[in-house]
C-alpha positions in Angstrom: 59.7 -7.7 -11.4 57.8 -10.3 -13.0 54.9 -9.2 -15.5 51.9 -11.5 -16.3 50.7 -13.3 -13.2 53.5 -12.1 -11.1 54.3 -9.4 -9.0 56.3 -6.1 -8.7 59.2 -6.3 -6.2 58.9 -4.2 -3.1 55.0 -3.6 -3.8 53.5 -2.8 -0.4 49.9 -4.5 0.3 47.2 -2.2 -0.8 44.9 -1.1 2.0 42.8 1.5 0.2 39.5 1.1 2.1 38.2 4.5 3.1 37.3 5.3 6.8 34.1 3.8 7.9 31.1 5.4 9.8 31.7 5.6 13.4 29.0 3.8 15.6 27.6 2.1 12.6 23.9 1.0 13.5 21.7 -1.8 12.2 21.7 -3.8 9.0 22.3 -7.2 10.8 20.5 -9.3 8.0 22.5 -7.6 5.5 25.7 -7.9 6.9 25.0 -11.6 7.8 24.0 -12.0 3.8 27.5 -10.4 2.9 29.2 -12.6 5.5 27.6 -15.8 4.1 29.1 -15.0 0.5 32.6 -15.7 2.1 31.8 -19.3 2.3 30.0 -19.5 -0.8 31.5 -22.2 -3.2 33.9 -20.8 -5.8 34.6 -22.1 -9.2 37.7 -24.4 -9.3 40.8 -23.2 -11.2 39.7 -19.9 -11.9 37.0 -20.8 -14.4 34.2 -19.1 -12.9 33.0 -15.7 -12.1 33.8 -13.8 -9.0 31.3 -13.6 -6.3 30.0 -10.1 -6.6 27.6 -8.5 -4.2 25.9 -5.4 -6.1 24.4 -3.5 -3.2 21.5 -1.3 -4.5 19.3 1.3 -3.3 17.9 4.8 -3.3 19.9 7.7 -2.5 21.0 8.1 1.3 19.8 4.7 2.2 23.3 3.8 3.3 25.0 1.7 0.4 28.4 3.0 1.0 28.3 2.9 4.6 27.4 -0.7 4.9 29.7 -1.8 2.1 33.0 0.1 3.9 31.7 -1.3 7.1 31.6 -4.9 6.0 34.7 -4.7 4.3 36.6 -3.4 7.2 35.2 -6.4 9.1 35.9 -8.8 6.5 39.4 -7.5 5.4 41.3 -10.3 7.4 39.9 -12.8 5.1 41.8 -10.9 2.1 45.3 -11.3 2.9 46.7 -9.6 -0.3 44.8 -6.4 0.4 41.7 -4.3 -0.5 41.1 -2.0 -3.3 38.6 1.0 -3.4 37.5 3.2 -6.0 34.7 5.9 -6.2 33.4 5.5 -9.6 31.3 8.8 -9.5 28.5 7.2 -11.1 25.9 9.7 -9.4 28.2 12.5 -8.3 27.3 16.0 -7.9 29.7 17.4 -10.3 31.9 15.8 -13.0 31.6 12.6 -15.2 31.7 9.1 -14.0 34.9 7.7 -13.8 35.8 5.9 -17.1 37.0 2.4 -16.5 40.5 3.1 -17.6 40.6 5.6 -15.0 39.9 3.2 -12.2 42.2 0.3 -13.7 44.9 2.7 -14.0 44.7 3.4 -10.1 44.3 -0.2 -9.2 47.3 -1.1 -11.4 49.4 1.7 -9.7 48.2 0.3 -6.4 49.3 -3.2 -7.6 52.7 -1.7 -8.1 52.8 -1.5 -11.7 55.1 1.5 -12.6 53.5 4.4 -14.6 55.5 3.6 -17.7 54.5 0.0 -17.7 50.7 0.6 -17.4 49.2 0.3 -20.9 47.3 3.0 -22.6 44.4 1.0 -24.0 41.7 0.2 -21.5 41.7 -3.6 -22.8 45.4 -4.2 -22.2 44.8 -2.5 -18.7 42.3 -5.1 -17.8 44.4 -8.1 -19.0 47.4 -7.0 -17.0 44.9 -6.3 -14.0 43.3 -9.8 -14.1 46.7 -11.3 -14.5 48.0 -9.6 -11.5 44.9 -10.8 -9.5 45.1 -14.2 -10.7 47.0 -15.7 -7.6 45.9 -13.2 -5.2 43.0 -13.1 -2.6 41.6 -9.6 -2.7 38.6 -7.5 -1.8 37.5 -5.1 -4.4 35.3 -2.3 -3.5 33.8 -0.5 -6.4 31.5 2.4 -5.1 28.8 4.3 -6.7 28.7 2.7 -9.8 26.7 4.0 -12.8 26.0 0.6 -14.8 27.0 -2.7 -15.6 29.4 -1.6 -18.3 31.3 0.8 -16.1 32.2 -2.2 -13.6 32.6 -5.1 -16.0 36.2 -4.4 -17.0 37.0 -3.9 -13.2 36.0 -7.7 -12.3 38.7 -10.1 -11.9 38.5 -13.6 -13.2 39.9 -15.1 -9.9 37.3 -16.7 -7.8 39.4 -16.3 -4.6 38.8 -12.6 -4.8 35.6 -10.8 -3.9 33.9 -7.5 -5.4 31.5 -5.5 -3.8 29.9 -2.9 -5.8 27.4 -0.1 -4.8 24.9 1.6 -7.0 21.8 3.3 -7.0 20.7 1.3 -10.2 19.8 -2.5 -9.8 22.5 -3.6 -12.0 20.6 -6.6 -12.8 22.7 -7.3 -15.8 25.4 -8.5 -13.4 23.5 -11.2 -11.9 22.7 -12.5 -15.5 26.1 -12.2 -17.2 28.5 -12.3 -14.0 26.6 -14.4 -11.7 26.2 -11.4 -8.9 24.6 -11.7 -5.9 22.2 -8.7 -5.9 21.3 -7.1 -2.2 18.7 -4.3 -2.5 18.8 -2.0 0.3 15.7 -0.4 1.8 15.0 2.3 4.3 15.8 0.9 7.9 13.1 -0.8 9.8 11.5 1.7 12.6 13.5 0.2 15.5 17.0 0.5 13.8 16.1 4.1 13.0 15.4 4.8 16.5 18.7 3.0 17.4 20.5 5.1 15.0 19.3 8.4 16.6 20.0 7.3 20.0 23.6 6.3 19.4 24.2 9.5 17.5 22.5 11.9 19.7 23.2 10.1 22.9 21.2 7.5 25.1 20.4 10.1 28.1 19.1 12.6 25.8 17.1 10.2 23.7 15.8 8.3 26.8 14.9 11.9 28.2 12.3 12.4 24.9 11.2 8.8 23.7 8.4 10.3 21.8 10.3 13.0 19.8 13.0 10.4 19.0 10.3 8.0 17.6 8.7 10.9 15.7 12.0 12.2 14.2 12.6 8.7 12.8 9.2 8.5 11.0 9.5 12.0 9.7 13.0 11.2 8.4 11.2 8.4 6.4 13.7 5.9 8.2 16.4 7.1 5.5 20.0 6.5 7.2 21.3 10.0 5.6 18.3 12.0 6.9 18.6 10.1 10.1 22.3 11.2 10.3 21.8 15.1 9.4 18.8 15.2 11.8 21.1 13.7 14.6 24.1 16.0 13.6 21.5 19.0 13.9 20.3 17.7 17.3 24.0 17.2 18.6 25.0 20.9 17.3 22.2 22.3 19.3 22.3 20.6 22.9 20.1 23.2 24.3 17.0 22.6 21.9 14.7 20.0 22.8 14.3 17.2 20.5 10.5 17.8 20.2 11.4 21.1 18.6 13.5 19.5 15.9 10.2 17.1 15.4 8.3 20.2 15.0 10.5 21.7 12.5 10.5 18.4 10.5 6.5 18.2 10.6 6.1 20.8 7.9 6.4 18.7 4.5 7.2 21.6 2.6 10.0 22.7 4.6 11.3 19.2 5.6 14.1 19.2 2.8 15.3 22.5 3.9 15.7 21.5 7.5 17.8 18.5 6.3 20.0 20.7 4.2 23.3 20.9 5.7 24.7 23.2 3.0 27.4 20.2 1.9 26.1 18.6 -1.3 27.6 15.3 -0.3 25.5 14.9 2.7 22.3 17.2 2.3 19.2 15.0 1.5 18.1 17.0 -1.4 21.2 17.5 -3.3 21.8 13.8 -2.8 18.4 12.9 -4.6 19.1 15.4 -7.2 22.1 13.3 -8.4 19.8 10.6 -9.2 17.0 12.8 -10.7 19.2 14.5 -13.1 20.1 11.1 -14.6 16.7 10.6 -15.7 15.1 11.0 -19.2 12.6 13.7 -19.6 9.6 11.3 -19.7 10.8 9.5 -16.5 11.6 12.9 -14.8 8.0 14.1 -15.5 6.5 10.9 -14.2 8.6 11.2 -11.0 7.5 14.7 -10.6 3.6 13.9 -11.0 3.9 10.9 -8.9 4.2 13.3 -5.9 0.4 14.6 -6.8 -0.7 11.1 -6.3 -2.1 10.9 -2.5 -2.1 7.5 -1.9 0.6 5.1 -0.3 1.4 3.5 -3.7 0.1 3.4 -7.5 -0.9 0.9 -9.8 0.6 1.1 -13.5 -3.0 1.8 -14.9 -3.5 4.7 -12.2 0.0 6.1 -13.4 -1.0 6.0 -17.0 -4.0 8.3 -16.1 -2.0 10.5 -14.1 0.7 11.1 -16.7 -1.7 11.0 -19.7 0.2 8.0 -21.6 -0.7 4.7 -22.4 0.0 1.9 -19.8 2.9 0.4 -21.6 4.6 3.6 -21.5 3.5 3.9 -18.0 5.1 0.7 -17.1 8.3 1.4 -18.8 8.9 4.7 -16.9 7.8 3.2 -13.4 10.2 0.5 -14.2 13.1 2.8 -15.2 12.5 4.8 -11.9 12.5 1.6 -9.9 15.8 0.5 -11.8 17.1 3.9 -10.4 15.7 3.3 -7.1 13.7 6.4 -7.2 10.6 3.9 -6.6 10.1 0.6 -5.0 7.9 -1.9 -6.7 6.7 -3.4 -3.4 4.2 -5.6 -4.9 3.5 -6.8 -8.6 2.8 -3.7 -10.6 2.4 -1.3 -7.4 4.9 1.2 -6.9 6.0 3.5 -3.9 8.5 5.9 -2.3 8.8 7.3 0.7 8.3 10.7 2.1 11.2 12.4 1.7 11.5 11.4 -2.1 7.6 12.4 -2.3 8.9 15.9 -0.9 11.6 16.3 -3.3 9.5 15.1 -6.2 6.8 17.8 -5.1 9.4 20.4 -5.3 10.5 19.6 -8.6 6.9 19.5 -9.8 6.1 22.8 -8.3 9.7 24.3 -9.8 9.1 22.8 -13.3 5.5 22.1 -14.1 3.0 24.7 -14.6 -0.1 25.0 -12.0 -2.4 24.2 -15.0 -0.5 21.0 -15.9 -0.7 20.0 -11.9 -4.3 20.5 -11.7 -5.1 18.4 -15.1 -2.9 15.4 -13.6 -5.0 15.7 -10.2 -8.2 15.9 -12.3 -7.2 12.8 -14.4 -6.4 10.6 -11.2 -9.6 11.7 -9.5 -11.3 10.6 -12.8 -9.6 7.4 -12.9 -10.6 6.3 -9.5 -14.1 7.7 -9.6 -15.0 6.2 -12.8 -13.3 2.5 -12.1 -15.0 2.8 -8.6 -18.4 3.5 -10.1 -18.3 0.8 -12.5 -16.9 -1.8 -9.7 -19.7 -0.7 -7.2 -22.5 -1.4 -10.0 -20.9 -4.9 -10.5 -20.8 -5.4 -6.5 -24.5 -4.1 -6.1 -26.6 -4.1 -9.1 -29.6 -3.0 -7.4 -28.4 -0.1 -6.2 -29.2 3.6 -7.6 -27.1 4.9 -10.5 -26.0 8.5 -10.7 -24.7 10.5 -13.6 -21.0 11.1 -13.7 -19.2 13.9 -15.8 -17.2 12.3 -18.6 -13.5 11.4 -17.7 -10.9 14.1 -18.6 -8.8 13.5 -21.6 -5.8 11.4 -21.0 -7.6 9.7 -18.2 -8.2 6.0 -18.8 -10.5 4.3 -16.1 -10.0 0.4 -15.6 -13.0 -1.7 -16.7 -13.6 -4.6 -14.2 -15.6 -7.3 -16.0 -17.4 -9.1 -13.1 -18.0 -9.0 -9.3 -14.7 -10.8 -8.8 -12.7 -8.4 -10.5 -14.3 -5.6 -9.0 -13.9 -6.8 -5.4 -10.2 -7.6 -6.5 -9.9 -3.9 -7.8 -11.6 -2.5 -4.3 -9.2 -4.6 -2.2 -6.0 -3.6 -4.1 -7.0 0.2 -4.0 -8.6 0.6 -0.7 -5.8 2.2 0.9 -5.5 4.5 -2.0 -9.1 5.4 -2.3 -9.3 6.9 1.2 -6.9 9.5 0.7 -8.0 10.1 -2.9 -11.5 11.1 -1.4 -9.6 13.2 1.2 -7.9 15.2 -1.8 -11.1 15.8 -3.6 -12.8 17.3 -0.6 -9.6 19.2 0.2 -9.2 20.9 -3.0 -12.9 21.5 -3.3 -13.5 18.9 -6.0 -17.1 18.6 -4.4 -18.3 16.4 -7.1 -15.6 13.7 -6.7 -16.1 14.1 -3.0 -19.3 12.9 -2.7 -19.6 10.6 -5.8 -16.4 8.7 -4.6 -17.7 7.7 -1.3 -21.1 6.7 -2.9 -19.0 4.4 -5.3 -17.0 3.0 -2.2 -19.7 2.3 0.3 -20.9 -1.0 -1.2 -17.4 -2.3 -0.8 -16.7 -0.8 2.6 -20.0 -2.4 3.6 -19.2 -5.8 2.5 -15.6 -5.6 4.0 -16.9 -4.2 7.5 -15.2 -0.9 7.4 -17.7 0.9 9.3 -15.7 3.7 10.6 -14.6 4.5 7.4 -18.3 4.5 6.0 -19.4 6.8 8.6 -16.4 9.1 8.1 -16.4 9.2 4.3 -20.2 9.6 4.0 -20.5 12.5 6.4 -17.8 14.4 4.3 -20.0 13.3 1.1 -23.3 14.9 2.6 -21.4 18.2 3.3 -19.5 18.3 -0.2 -23.1 17.8 -1.9 -24.4 20.4 0.3 -21.7 22.8 -0.8 -22.5 22.1 -4.5 -26.2 22.6 -3.6 -26.8 19.1 -5.3 -30.1 18.1 -4.0 -29.9 14.7 -5.6 -26.2 14.3 -4.2 -27.3 15.1 -0.7 -30.3 12.5 -0.7 -28.2 9.6 -2.1 -25.6 10.5 0.5 -27.9 11.0 3.5 -29.3 7.6 2.7 -25.9 5.7 2.4 -25.0 7.7 5.6 -28.3 6.9 7.7 -27.5 3.1 6.6 -24.1 3.3 8.1 -25.3 4.8 11.4 -27.8 1.7 11.6 -24.9 -0.4 11.4 -23.1 1.5 13.9 -26.2 1.8 16.3 -26.5 5.3 16.2 -30.2 5.4 15.8 -30.7 9.0 16.5 -28.3 10.2 13.8 -29.7 7.5 11.4 -33.3 8.6 11.9 -32.2 12.2 11.3 -30.3 11.4 8.2 -33.0 9.2 6.5 -35.9 11.8 7.3 -33.7 14.2 5.6 -32.9 12.0 2.8 -36.8 11.1 2.4 -37.6 14.8 2.4 -35.0 15.5 -0.4 -36.3 12.5 -2.6 -39.9 13.8 -2.2 -39.2 17.3 -3.1 -37.1 16.0 -6.2 -40.3 13.8 -7.0 -37.9 10.5 -7.2 -40.0 7.8 -6.5 -37.4 5.4 -6.5 -35.1 7.2 -4.2 -38.2 7.6 -2.0 -38.6 3.7 -1.8 -35.1 3.5 -0.8 -35.4 5.9 1.8 -38.4 4.0 3.0 -36.5 0.9 3.1 -33.9 2.6 5.3 -36.3 3.9 7.7 -37.5 0.2 7.8 -34.3 -1.1 8.7 -34.1 1.5 11.5 -37.2 0.7 12.9 -36.3 -3.1 12.8 -33.0 -2.2 14.5 -34.9 -0.6 17.2 -37.4 -3.5 17.8 -40.3 -1.6 16.1 -41.3 -4.3 14.1 -44.7 -3.1 13.1 -43.4 0.2 12.0 -40.6 -1.5 10.2 -43.5 -3.4 8.1 -45.3 0.0 7.5 -42.3 1.5 5.9 -41.6 -1.7 3.9 -45.1 -1.5 2.6 -45.1 1.8 1.5 -41.6 1.0 -0.3 -43.1 -2.0 -2.1 -46.1 -0.2 -3.2 -43.7 2.6 -4.9 -41.4 -0.4 -6.7 -44.7 -1.9 -8.0 -46.0 1.3 -9.5 -42.8 2.1 -11.3 -42.0 -1.4 -12.1 -38.8 -2.0 -10.3 -38.4 -5.7 -9.8 -35.1 -5.7 -8.3 -36.4 -3.3 -5.5 -39.4 -5.5 -5.0 -37.4 -8.5 -4.4 -35.2 -6.9 -1.8 -38.3 -5.2 0.2 -40.1 -8.7 -0.1 -37.5 -10.3 1.7 -37.3 -7.4 4.2 -41.0 -7.7 4.8 -40.6 -11.6 5.1 -38.0 -10.9 7.9 -40.2 -8.4 9.6 -43.2 -10.8 9.7 -40.8 -13.8 10.9 -39.6 -11.5 13.7 -43.2 -11.0 14.6 -43.8 -14.8 14.3 -45.8 -15.2 11.3 -43.5 -17.7 9.8 -46.0 -18.8 7.0 -46.5 -15.3 5.6 -42.6 -15.0 5.8 -42.0 -18.1 3.9 -44.5 -16.9 1.1 -42.8 -13.8 0.8 -39.4 -15.1 0.6 -40.5 -17.6 -2.2 -41.9 -14.3 -3.9 -38.6 -12.6 -3.7 -36.4 -15.6 -4.8 -38.9 -16.0 -7.9 -38.2 -12.5 -9.0 -34.6 -13.1 -8.4 -34.6 -15.9 -10.7 -36.3 -13.7 -13.5 -33.4 -11.2 -12.9 -30.7 -13.8 -13.1 -29.5 -13.3 -9.6 -29.1 -10.5 -7.3 -26.4 -9.7 -4.8 -28.7 -9.9 -1.9 -29.9 -13.3 -2.7 -28.0 -14.6 0.2 -30.2 -12.7 2.5 -33.3 -14.2 1.4 -31.8 -17.6 2.0 -31.0 -16.7 5.4 -34.3 -15.5 6.2 -35.9 -18.9 4.9 -33.4 -20.8 7.2 -34.4 -18.3 10.1 -38.1 -19.3 9.1 -37.7 -23.3 8.8 -35.6 -23.2 12.1 -38.8 -21.9 14.0 -40.8 -24.4 12.3 -38.6 -27.0 13.7 -37.2 -28.3 10.5 -33.7 -28.2 11.5 -32.3 -30.2 8.4 -34.1 -27.7 6.1 -33.1 -24.5 7.9 -29.2 -26.0 8.0 -29.5 -26.6 3.9 -30.9 -23.0 3.6 -28.3 -21.4 5.7 -25.5 -23.2 4.0 -26.7 -22.0 0.7 -26.8 -18.6 2.3 -23.3 -18.6 3.7 -22.0 -19.7 0.4 -23.7 -16.9 -1.7 -22.5 -14.2 1.1 -18.9 -15.4 0.6 -19.1 -15.3 -2.9 -20.1 -11.7 -2.7 -17.4 -10.8 -0.1 -20.1 -9.6 2.1 -18.4 -10.1 5.5 -21.5 -8.5 7.4 -23.9 -11.1 6.0 -21.4 -13.9 6.3 -21.3 -13.1 10.2 -24.9 -12.9 10.5 -25.6 -16.5 8.6 -22.9 -17.8 10.9 -24.6 -16.7 13.9 -28.0 -18.2 12.6 -26.2 -21.4 11.8 -24.8 -21.5 15.4 -28.3 -21.0 16.5 -29.5 -24.0 14.4 -27.0 -26.3 15.3 -27.7 -25.3 19.2 -31.3 -26.1 18.6 -30.2 -29.5 17.2 -28.1 -30.2 20.4 -24.8 -29.9 18.4 -23.2 -27.6 20.9 -19.5 -27.9 19.7 -20.9 -27.3 16.2 -22.9 -24.2 17.5 -20.0 -22.7 19.2 -17.7 -23.1 16.2 -20.2 -21.3 14.1 -20.4 -18.7 16.8 -16.8 -18.2 17.3 -16.5 -17.8 13.6 -19.1 -15.2 13.4 -17.5 -13.3 16.6 -14.2 -13.3 14.8 -15.6 -11.4 11.9 -17.8 -9.1 13.9 -14.7 -8.1 16.2 -12.5 -7.6 13.1 -15.1 -5.3 11.6 -15.9 -3.8 14.9 -19.6 -4.3 14.4 -22.0 -4.0 17.3 -23.6 -7.5 16.6 -20.3 -8.9 18.5 -21.9 -8.3 21.7 -24.9 -10.7 21.0 -22.7 -13.5 19.7 -20.3 -13.1 22.5 -23.3 -13.4 25.1 -24.6 -16.6 23.0 -21.0 -18.2 23.7 -20.9 -17.1 27.2 -24.4 -18.9 27.8 -23.4 -22.1 26.2 -20.4 -22.7 28.4 -20.8 -25.6 30.8 -21.8 -24.6 34.3 -19.8 -25.7 37.2 -21.4 -28.3 39.3 -22.8 -27.6 42.6 -21.2 -28.7 45.5 
């Protein structure tokens, strides 16, 4: 028997890998990544660090299954054996394994007699590294708690390879030990369906394809949940798969459906092992995140949700991400899958009072409402202002400073604001339920989200009516009427705008009455009733002049200019545009200035001054794009195409129309049909025979 660097006589080659998962499915990219590590360059002479792949990921994502499956496939590359240990870093009971415990087991597997195994950990590690110095071995360190637990178990021999699984990211190993980090996510949908199909049986899965697809989604594509669902289906062969899907649809009971009574493979139990490792503040943040309705959350919003400052919120979110209970899927934006959300919600119900949960929901509603309201006024300075109740203590709304920041915030939060508005309506927070759509509508208009505008504003009208808030109803009806005009639903638009006008008149709100008149003018114009459009516009202008509202005057002057141009009075239209631009100059610019230049371009086009028309249209297009106004951009591009066509520049005309059509189609705007007709009419006609 030799000691340092030698072998112990008669020692069998250790083959400690545990049994792999039968019918392992998917993870092709991850398996390929691990296989490539076999050919990675190693440091000569043993001076470098072993190539390590630290597989991190949330509970139930299949870290151990992947590691063991690949280890069995790669075993032939390690003729001196494979070592395996479960470090119990997140075990359901008992303390994590100490490094000395793992080293003792490895040394015994390598043939060291019990009496020759040193008592101290450092001496054990020295002997372990010596025994592996001339060997090519694969070591699997499963379920590690942190870097300190695994560092004593890393050999110095670059011919060996270590695979580590952990729910923590173990980024420290990449810094100090050259580890290759592989983060596992939930399965892609097709692989989740494939896993269910393999486990349940192809014939049964093929018979109910829709149910298989739904079960995959309801299990959040999490391998453990999919395996449990498949086992339940297999245990009840006479039950249709759609019945299992029906059981899983109830979010509150979903974790119970996925409970096998075996803590090792029950979804909630496995989640609990990670949750119990959290500090009190991180655990509270995790629970409160279940109350947030959006698909993800920013650091700013999380600070309001938990009533903490932003540095602390950032620190807690990073801790949850390190423990794989959240994913930072974009810089500063965090999310978790539906099963973790359900687990967090259960913990919140069990540990946080109803008053605390209600306060957190109130803070997050205030966060989005007050930030959106500020952003709305930056995007559209001329819009009517509404009085908001002060934000609750602990809510810290964001403060966009200019139009660009406001637009960027709306872009980032668009998919969050929609469910937040739904939440407000669902819990009876009716002030938020009408005020948040009011704040969102300018952005939704600019980006062309027409259906969302109509839906949200319809709910806003209902919420304001429940409050018996006359001003809220008037404001919401005006915005809804405008959305219905854009949707070409003229009957509904008329009904909403006439109700709106009546409300403002009862309130003796002159500015609101002018807004309603302007809406009715737009409707009449859309219906081709140009004289009526001018009549409503003149009434609006009279009101704005009487109350000294210069921004309203500038807007209406452009509306009147457009109406006169449509009626062929281009000289009057030009004068009105010039008056509008003069007012806008005194105001330092307005968000609708692009529309005035577009009107001027249209007028010059009909005067026959094609060069001047093109210059005005280009100015309008630049301003429209700067505002992020896709509706106006498409309309201006249509007019540019008209000007190019009038100048005989057919390719350029078609290019502008195609750009306009692409926008209209993307935002599902009725204007697409007219532009498409222009493109069809401009096609070269086949020669007659």
